PyMOL Python script that loads the backbone (N, CA, C, O; Angstrom):
from pymol import cmd

cmd.read_pdbstr("""\
ATOM      1  N   UNK A   1     152.110 129.265  17.050  1.00  0.00           N
ATOM      2  CA  UNK A   1     152.978 130.422  17.014  1.00  0.00           C
ATOM      3  C   UNK A   1     152.662 131.315  18.204  1.00  0.00           C
ATOM      4  O   UNK A   1     151.495 131.582  18.495  1.00  0.00           O
ATOM      5  N   UNK A   2     153.703 131.777  18.893  1.00  0.00           N
ATOM      6  CA  UNK A   2     153.506 132.675  20.030  1.00  0.00           C
ATOM      7  C   UNK A   2     153.298 134.097  19.534  1.00  0.00           C
ATOM      8  O   UNK A   2     153.764 134.463  18.455  1.00  0.00           O
ATOM      9  N   UNK A   3     152.592 134.899  20.333  1.00  0.00           N
ATOM     10  CA  UNK A   3     152.256 136.266  19.914  1.00  0.00           C
ATOM     11  C   UNK A   3     153.478 137.078  19.515  1.00  0.00           C
ATOM     12  O   UNK A   3     153.413 137.859  18.565  1.00  0.00           O
ATOM     13  N   UNK A   4     154.603 136.907  20.230  1.00  0.00           N
ATOM     14  CA  UNK A   4     155.771 137.703  19.887  1.00  0.00           C
ATOM     15  C   UNK A   4     156.392 137.294  18.556  1.00  0.00           C
ATOM     16  O   UNK A   4     157.317 137.953  18.081  1.00  0.00           O
ATOM     17  N   UNK A   5     155.897 136.213  17.946  1.00  0.00           N
ATOM     18  CA  UNK A   5     156.394 135.767  16.653  1.00  0.00           C
ATOM     19  C   UNK A   5     155.509 136.243  15.493  1.00  0.00           C
ATOM     20  O   UNK A   5     155.883 136.080  14.331  1.00  0.00           O
ATOM     21  N   UNK A   6     154.366 136.816  15.785  1.00  0.00           N
ATOM     22  CA  UNK A   6     153.489 137.305  14.730  1.00  0.00           C
ATOM     23  C   UNK A   6     154.086 138.541  14.069  1.00  0.00           C
ATOM     24  O   UNK A   6     154.756 139.331  14.734  1.00  0.00           O
ATOM     25  N   UNK A   7     153.856 138.719  12.779  1.00  0.00           N
ATOM     26  CA  UNK A   7     154.316 139.945  12.124  1.00  0.00           C
ATOM     27  C   UNK A   7     153.612 141.160  12.719  1.00  0.00           C
ATOM     28  O   UNK A   7     152.474 141.064  13.179  1.00  0.00           O
ATOM     29  N   UNK A   8     154.288 142.290  12.706  1.00  0.00           N
ATOM     30  CA  UNK A   8     153.732 143.537  13.225  1.00  0.00           C
ATOM     31  C   UNK A   8     153.439 144.460  12.049  1.00  0.00           C
ATOM     32  O   UNK A   8     154.300 144.697  11.201  1.00  0.00           O
ATOM     33  N   UNK A   9     152.212 144.978  12.010  1.00  0.00           N
ATOM     34  CA  UNK A   9     151.822 145.938  10.982  1.00  0.00           C
ATOM     35  C   UNK A   9     151.573 147.288  11.630  1.00  0.00           C
ATOM     36  O   UNK A   9     150.901 147.384  12.656  1.00  0.00           O
ATOM     37  N   UNK A  10     152.124 148.331  11.017  1.00  0.00           N
ATOM     38  CA  UNK A  10     151.824 149.691  11.471  1.00  0.00           C
ATOM     39  C   UNK A  10     150.359 149.966  11.183  1.00  0.00           C
ATOM     40  O   UNK A  10     149.858 149.635  10.108  1.00  0.00           O
ATOM     41  N   UNK A  11     149.681 150.565  12.133  1.00  0.00           N
ATOM     42  CA  UNK A  11     148.260 150.870  11.942  1.00  0.00           C
ATOM     43  C   UNK A  11     147.997 152.328  12.296  1.00  0.00           C
ATOM     44  O   UNK A  11     148.738 152.947  13.061  1.00  0.00           O
ATOM     45  N   UNK A  12     146.934 152.854  11.725  1.00  0.00           N
ATOM     46  CA  UNK A  12     146.588 154.259  11.879  1.00  0.00           C
ATOM     47  C   UNK A  12     145.153 154.378  12.352  1.00  0.00           C
ATOM     48  O   UNK A  12     144.280 153.636  11.901  1.00  0.00           O
ATOM     49  N   UNK A  13     144.905 155.325  13.275  1.00  0.00           N
ATOM     50  CA  UNK A  13     143.525 155.585  13.686  1.00  0.00           C
ATOM     51  C   UNK A  13     142.789 156.214  12.518  1.00  0.00           C
ATOM     52  O   UNK A  13     143.257 157.188  11.929  1.00  0.00           O
ATOM     53  N   UNK A  14     141.629 155.650  12.186  1.00  0.00           N
ATOM     54  CA  UNK A  14     140.892 156.168  11.032  1.00  0.00           C
ATOM     55  C   UNK A  14     139.686 157.011  11.414  1.00  0.00           C
ATOM     56  O   UNK A  14     139.040 157.597  10.545  1.00  0.00           O
ATOM     57  N   UNK A  15     139.375 157.079  12.699  1.00  0.00           N
ATOM     58  CA  UNK A  15     138.252 157.926  13.132  1.00  0.00           C
ATOM     59  C   UNK A  15     138.431 158.295  14.607  1.00  0.00           C
ATOM     60  O   UNK A  15     139.376 157.843  15.253  1.00  0.00           O
ATOM     61  N   UNK A  16     137.528 159.111  15.130  1.00  0.00           N
ATOM     62  CA  UNK A  16     137.671 159.573  16.515  1.00  0.00           C
ATOM     63  C   UNK A  16     137.398 158.479  17.547  1.00  0.00           C
ATOM     64  O   UNK A  16     137.729 158.637  18.722  1.00  0.00           O
ATOM     65  N   UNK A  17     136.804 157.384  17.119  1.00  0.00           N
ATOM     66  CA  UNK A  17     136.576 156.257  18.025  1.00  0.00           C
ATOM     67  C   UNK A  17     137.825 155.378  18.182  1.00  0.00           C
ATOM     68  O   UNK A  17     137.847 154.464  19.007  1.00  0.00           O
ATOM     69  N   UNK A  18     138.853 155.661  17.392  1.00  0.00           N
ATOM     70  CA  UNK A  18     140.107 154.918  17.518  1.00  0.00           C
ATOM     71  C   UNK A  18     140.182 153.645  16.699  1.00  0.00           C
ATOM     72  O   UNK A  18     141.097 152.844  16.889  1.00  0.00           O
ATOM     73  N   UNK A  19     139.230 153.442  15.782  1.00  0.00           N
ATOM     74  CA  UNK A  19     139.297 152.268  14.913  1.00  0.00           C
ATOM     75  C   UNK A  19     140.600 152.316  14.118  1.00  0.00           C
ATOM     76  O   UNK A  19     141.055 153.394  13.734  1.00  0.00           O
ATOM     77  N   UNK A  20     141.201 151.149  13.869  1.00  0.00           N
ATOM     78  CA  UNK A  20     142.507 151.091  13.230  1.00  0.00           C
ATOM     79  C   UNK A  20     142.449 150.524  11.823  1.00  0.00           C
ATOM     80  O   UNK A  20     141.598 149.694  11.503  1.00  0.00           O
ATOM     81  N   UNK A  21     143.370 150.986  10.993  1.00  0.00           N
ATOM     82  CA  UNK A  21     143.542 150.467   9.635  1.00  0.00           C
ATOM     83  C   UNK A  21     145.023 150.200   9.419  1.00  0.00           C
ATOM     84  O   UNK A  21     145.878 150.955   9.882  1.00  0.00           O
ATOM     85  N   UNK A  22     145.315 149.113   8.708  1.00  0.00           N
ATOM     86  CA  UNK A  22     146.693 148.750   8.389  1.00  0.00           C
ATOM     87  C   UNK A  22     146.770 148.334   6.924  1.00  0.00           C
ATOM     88  O   UNK A  22     145.872 147.660   6.419  1.00  0.00           O
ATOM     89  N   UNK A  23     147.834 148.733   6.246  1.00  0.00           N
ATOM     90  CA  UNK A  23     148.045 148.382   4.846  1.00  0.00           C
ATOM     91  C   UNK A  23     148.603 146.966   4.781  1.00  0.00           C
ATOM     92  O   UNK A  23     149.569 146.642   5.472  1.00  0.00           O
ATOM     93  N   UNK A  24     147.993 146.120   3.949  1.00  0.00           N
ATOM     94  CA  UNK A  24     148.444 144.741   3.786  1.00  0.00           C
ATOM     95  C   UNK A  24     149.347 144.655   2.547  1.00  0.00           C
ATOM     96  O   UNK A  24     148.912 144.965   1.438  1.00  0.00           O
ATOM     97  N   UNK A  25     150.595 144.238   2.738  1.00  0.00           N
ATOM     98  CA  UNK A  25     151.497 144.132   1.597  1.00  0.00           C
ATOM     99  C   UNK A  25     151.160 142.964   0.666  1.00  0.00           C
ATOM    100  O   UNK A  25     151.672 142.902  -0.451  1.00  0.00           O
ATOM    101  N   UNK A  26     150.320 142.055   1.105  1.00  0.00           N
ATOM    102  CA  UNK A  26     149.946 140.894   0.287  1.00  0.00           C
ATOM    103  C   UNK A  26     148.686 141.150  -0.526  1.00  0.00           C
ATOM    104  O   UNK A  26     148.641 140.836  -1.715  1.00  0.00           O
ATOM    105  N   UNK A  27     147.659 141.719   0.105  1.00  0.00           N
ATOM    106  CA  UNK A  27     146.407 142.028  -0.594  1.00  0.00           C
ATOM    107  C   UNK A  27     146.499 143.342  -1.367  1.00  0.00           C
ATOM    108  O   UNK A  27     145.740 143.581  -2.307  1.00  0.00           O
ATOM    109  N   UNK A  28     147.446 144.189  -0.952  1.00  0.00           N
ATOM    110  CA  UNK A  28     147.571 145.527  -1.513  1.00  0.00           C
ATOM    111  C   UNK A  28     146.294 146.337  -1.263  1.00  0.00           C
ATOM    112  O   UNK A  28     145.787 147.021  -2.152  1.00  0.00           O
ATOM    113  N   UNK A  29     145.791 146.239  -0.027  1.00  0.00           N
ATOM    114  CA  UNK A  29     144.622 147.012   0.369  1.00  0.00           C
ATOM    115  C   UNK A  29     144.670 147.253   1.873  1.00  0.00           C
ATOM    116  O   UNK A  29     145.503 146.683   2.578  1.00  0.00           O
ATOM    117  N   UNK A  30     143.770 148.101   2.352  1.00  0.00           N
ATOM    118  CA  UNK A  30     143.682 148.390   3.790  1.00  0.00           C
ATOM    119  C   UNK A  30     142.849 147.333   4.489  1.00  0.00           C
ATOM    120  O   UNK A  30     141.814 146.908   3.975  1.00  0.00           O
ATOM    121  N   UNK A  31     143.299 146.909   5.658  1.00  0.00           N
ATOM    122  CA  UNK A  31     142.520 146.041   6.538  1.00  0.00           C
ATOM    123  C   UNK A  31     142.025 146.925   7.676  1.00  0.00           C
ATOM    124  O   UNK A  31     142.816 147.642   8.290  1.00  0.00           O
ATOM    125  N   UNK A  32     140.735 146.883   7.960  1.00  0.00           N
ATOM    126  CA  UNK A  32     140.127 147.732   8.981  1.00  0.00           C
ATOM    127  C   UNK A  32     139.772 146.888  10.196  1.00  0.00           C
ATOM    128  O   UNK A  32     139.217 145.797  10.073  1.00  0.00           O
ATOM    129  N   UNK A  33     140.102 147.409  11.366  1.00  0.00           N
ATOM    130  CA  UNK A  33     139.911 146.677  12.619  1.00  0.00           C
ATOM    131  C   UNK A  33     139.326 147.588  13.690  1.00  0.00           C
ATOM    132  O   UNK A  33     139.260 148.807  13.532  1.00  0.00           O
ATOM    133  N   UNK A  34     138.907 146.965  14.776  1.00  0.00           N
ATOM    134  CA  UNK A  34     138.391 147.713  15.915  1.00  0.00           C
ATOM    135  C   UNK A  34     139.532 148.451  16.613  1.00  0.00           C
ATOM    136  O   UNK A  34     140.700 148.282  16.261  1.00  0.00           O
ATOM    137  N   UNK A  35     139.185 149.265  17.597  1.00  0.00           N
ATOM    138  CA  UNK A  35     140.167 150.072  18.309  1.00  0.00           C
ATOM    139  C   UNK A  35     141.100 149.201  19.147  1.00  0.00           C
ATOM    140  O   UNK A  35     140.742 148.105  19.577  1.00  0.00           O
ATOM    141  N   UNK A  36     142.292 149.718  19.361  1.00  0.00           N
ATOM    142  CA  UNK A  36     143.258 149.071  20.238  1.00  0.00           C
ATOM    143  C   UNK A  36     144.297 148.251  19.504  1.00  0.00           C
ATOM    144  O   UNK A  36     144.002 147.554  18.533  1.00  0.00           O
ATOM    145  N   UNK A  37     145.521 148.355  19.995  1.00  0.00           N
ATOM    146  CA  UNK A  37     146.611 147.573  19.435  1.00  0.00           C
ATOM    147  C   UNK A  37     146.479 146.113  19.843  1.00  0.00           C
ATOM    148  O   UNK A  37     145.719 145.770  20.748  1.00  0.00           O
ATOM    149  N   UNK A  38     147.231 145.266  19.159  1.00  0.00           N
ATOM    150  CA  UNK A  38     147.294 143.862  19.558  1.00  0.00           C
ATOM    151  C   UNK A  38     147.061 142.911  18.403  1.00  0.00           C
ATOM    152  O   UNK A  38     147.009 143.307  17.238  1.00  0.00           O
ATOM    153  N   UNK A  39     146.923 141.645  18.761  1.00  0.00           N
ATOM    154  CA  UNK A  39     146.784 140.572  17.774  1.00  0.00           C
ATOM    155  C   UNK A  39     145.435 140.634  17.073  1.00  0.00           C
ATOM    156  O   UNK A  39     144.404 140.880  17.699  1.00  0.00           O
ATOM    157  N   UNK A  40     145.459 140.407  15.761  1.00  0.00           N
ATOM    158  CA  UNK A  40     144.235 140.385  14.962  1.00  0.00           C
ATOM    159  C   UNK A  40     144.271 139.221  13.981  1.00  0.00           C
ATOM    160  O   UNK A  40     145.343 138.778  13.567  1.00  0.00           O
ATOM    161  N   UNK A  41     143.104 138.734  13.618  1.00  0.00           N
ATOM    162  CA  UNK A  41     142.962 137.755  12.552  1.00  0.00           C
ATOM    163  C   UNK A  41     143.021 138.509  11.238  1.00  0.00           C
ATOM    164  O   UNK A  41     142.444 139.589  11.113  1.00  0.00           O
ATOM    165  N   UNK A  42     143.709 137.955  10.265  1.00  0.00           N
ATOM    166  CA  UNK A  42     143.881 138.631   8.983  1.00  0.00           C
ATOM    167  C   UNK A  42     142.584 138.678   8.190  1.00  0.00           C
ATOM    168  O   UNK A  42     141.796 137.733   8.209  1.00  0.00           O
ATOM    169  N   UNK A  43     142.374 139.779   7.500  1.00  0.00           N
ATOM    170  CA  UNK A  43     141.242 139.950   6.587  1.00  0.00           C
ATOM    171  C   UNK A  43     141.718 139.856   5.142  1.00  0.00           C
ATOM    172  O   UNK A  43     141.132 140.470   4.250  1.00  0.00           O
ATOM    173  N   UNK A  44     142.770 139.094   4.912  1.00  0.00           N
ATOM    174  CA  UNK A  44     143.406 139.036   3.594  1.00  0.00           C
ATOM    175  C   UNK A  44     142.495 138.425   2.536  1.00  0.00           C
ATOM    176  O   UNK A  44     141.809 137.429   2.767  1.00  0.00           O
ATOM    177  N   UNK A  45     142.516 139.058   1.371  1.00  0.00           N
ATOM    178  CA  UNK A  45     141.806 138.506   0.217  1.00  0.00           C
ATOM    179  C   UNK A  45     142.736 137.638  -0.623  1.00  0.00           C
ATOM    180  O   UNK A  45     142.282 136.916  -1.510  1.00  0.00           O
ATOM    181  N   UNK A  46     144.035 137.707  -0.347  1.00  0.00           N
ATOM    182  CA  UNK A  46     145.031 136.893  -1.044  1.00  0.00           C
ATOM    183  C   UNK A  46     145.196 135.580  -0.281  1.00  0.00           C
ATOM    184  O   UNK A  46     145.752 135.569   0.817  1.00  0.00           O
ATOM    185  N   UNK A  47     144.725 134.492  -0.845  1.00  0.00           N
ATOM    186  CA  UNK A  47     144.786 133.197  -0.159  1.00  0.00           C
ATOM    187  C   UNK A  47     146.204 132.707   0.081  1.00  0.00           C
ATOM    188  O   UNK A  47     146.410 131.792   0.878  1.00  0.00           O
ATOM    189  N   UNK A  48     147.185 133.296  -0.593  1.00  0.00           N
ATOM    190  CA  UNK A  48     148.584 132.912  -0.391  1.00  0.00           C
ATOM    191  C   UNK A  48     149.259 133.735   0.701  1.00  0.00           C
ATOM    192  O   UNK A  48     150.437 133.528   0.993  1.00  0.00           O
ATOM    193  N   UNK A  49     148.536 134.648   1.296  1.00  0.00           N
ATOM    194  CA  UNK A  49     149.105 135.506   2.333  1.00  0.00           C
ATOM    195  C   UNK A  49     149.530 134.676   3.543  1.00  0.00           C
ATOM    196  O   UNK A  49     148.758 133.844   4.020  1.00  0.00           O
ATOM    197  N   UNK A  50     150.743 134.889   4.042  1.00  0.00           N
ATOM    198  CA  UNK A  50     151.175 134.188   5.255  1.00  0.00           C
ATOM    199  C   UNK A  50     150.412 134.639   6.499  1.00  0.00           C
ATOM    200  O   UNK A  50     150.470 133.976   7.534  1.00  0.00           O
ATOM    201  N   UNK A  51     149.701 135.756   6.405  1.00  0.00           N
ATOM    202  CA  UNK A  51     148.913 136.232   7.542  1.00  0.00           C
ATOM    203  C   UNK A  51     147.741 135.299   7.860  1.00  0.00           C
ATOM    204  O   UNK A  51     147.218 135.334   8.974  1.00  0.00           O
ATOM    205  N   UNK A  52     147.319 134.468   6.905  1.00  0.00           N
ATOM    206  CA  UNK A  52     146.219 133.534   7.151  1.00  0.00           C
ATOM    207  C   UNK A  52     146.573 132.517   8.232  1.00  0.00           C
ATOM    208  O   UNK A  52     145.684 131.995   8.904  1.00  0.00           O
ATOM    209  N   UNK A  53     147.850 132.236   8.405  1.00  0.00           N
ATOM    210  CA  UNK A  53     148.281 131.212   9.358  1.00  0.00           C
ATOM    211  C   UNK A  53     148.128 131.603  10.815  1.00  0.00           C
ATOM    212  O   UNK A  53     148.001 130.729  11.673  1.00  0.00           O
ATOM    213  N   UNK A  54     148.137 132.879  11.114  1.00  0.00           N
ATOM    214  CA  UNK A  54     148.035 133.250  12.518  1.00  0.00           C
ATOM    215  C   UNK A  54     147.721 134.700  12.760  1.00  0.00           C
ATOM    216  O   UNK A  54     147.661 135.148  13.906  1.00  0.00           O
ATOM    217  N   UNK A  55     147.519 135.439  11.688  1.00  0.00           N
ATOM    218  CA  UNK A  55     147.199 136.846  11.847  1.00  0.00           C
ATOM    219  C   UNK A  55     148.448 137.688  12.007  1.00  0.00           C
ATOM    220  O   UNK A  55     149.531 137.326  11.546  1.00  0.00           O
ATOM    221  N   UNK A  56     148.273 138.835  12.680  1.00  0.00           N
ATOM    222  CA  UNK A  56     149.362 139.779  12.870  1.00  0.00           C
ATOM    223  C   UNK A  56     149.050 140.637  14.081  1.00  0.00           C
ATOM    224  O   UNK A  56     147.951 140.582  14.632  1.00  0.00           O
ATOM    225  N   UNK A  57     150.017 141.418  14.482  1.00  0.00           N
ATOM    226  CA  UNK A  57     149.859 142.334  15.602  1.00  0.00           C
ATOM    227  C   UNK A  57     149.804 143.756  15.043  1.00  0.00           C
ATOM    228  O   UNK A  57     150.649 144.147  14.238  1.00  0.00           O
ATOM    229  N   UNK A  58     148.807 144.522  15.476  1.00  0.00           N
ATOM    230  CA  UNK A  58     148.710 145.920  15.073  1.00  0.00           C
ATOM    231  C   UNK A  58     149.464 146.788  16.078  1.00  0.00           C
ATOM    232  O   UNK A  58     149.287 146.656  17.289  1.00  0.00           O
ATOM    233  N   UNK A  59     150.289 147.658  15.566  1.00  0.00           N
ATOM    234  CA  UNK A  59     151.017 148.639  16.381  1.00  0.00           C
ATOM    235  C   UNK A  59     150.634 150.011  15.868  1.00  0.00           C
ATOM    236  O   UNK A  59     150.930 150.354  14.724  1.00  0.00           O
ATOM    237  N   UNK A  60     149.979 150.798  16.703  1.00  0.00           N
ATOM    238  CA  UNK A  60     149.487 152.117  16.299  1.00  0.00           C
ATOM    239  C   UNK A  60     150.648 153.095  16.144  1.00  0.00           C
ATOM    240  O   UNK A  60     151.518 153.192  17.010  1.00  0.00           O
ATOM    241  N   UNK A  61     150.644 153.814  15.026  1.00  0.00           N
ATOM    242  CA  UNK A  61     151.610 154.881  14.783  1.00  0.00           C
ATOM    243  C   UNK A  61     150.847 156.160  14.481  1.00  0.00           C
ATOM    244  O   UNK A  61     149.711 156.127  14.009  1.00  0.00           O
ATOM    245  N   UNK A  62     151.484 157.278  14.758  1.00  0.00           N
ATOM    246  CA  UNK A  62     150.854 158.570  14.480  1.00  0.00           C
ATOM    247  C   UNK A  62     151.302 159.077  13.131  1.00  0.00           C
ATOM    248  O   UNK A  62     152.469 158.948  12.761  1.00  0.00           O
ATOM    249  N   UNK A  63     150.377 159.649  12.404  1.00  0.00           N
ATOM    250  CA  UNK A  63     150.714 160.268  11.133  1.00  0.00           C
ATOM    251  C   UNK A  63     151.442 161.579  11.394  1.00  0.00           C
ATOM    252  O   UNK A  63     151.108 162.288  12.343  1.00  0.00           O
ATOM    253  N   UNK A  64     152.433 161.915  10.567  1.00  0.00           N
ATOM    254  CA  UNK A  64     153.172 163.170  10.786  1.00  0.00           C
ATOM    255  C   UNK A  64     152.292 164.385  10.550  1.00  0.00           C
ATOM    256  O   UNK A  64     152.753 165.518  10.689  1.00  0.00           O
TER     257      UNK A  64
END
""", "prot")
cmd.dss("prot")
cmd.show_as("cartoon", "prot")
cmd.util.cbc("prot")
cmd.orient("prot")
């Protein structure tokens, strides 16, 4: 799968270092990642999650 085909998850900075968190619709929990947008390997606890096949892309959004 090419990167532009990976699902995109909205992510939020969770601290001043820029670490990111994204809500997983399959696990129903937050996945925590290092700083910076881009492709990530899924941390899904749901073995049926389609994210296991190739991960997803984090896109940083600002909270209102």
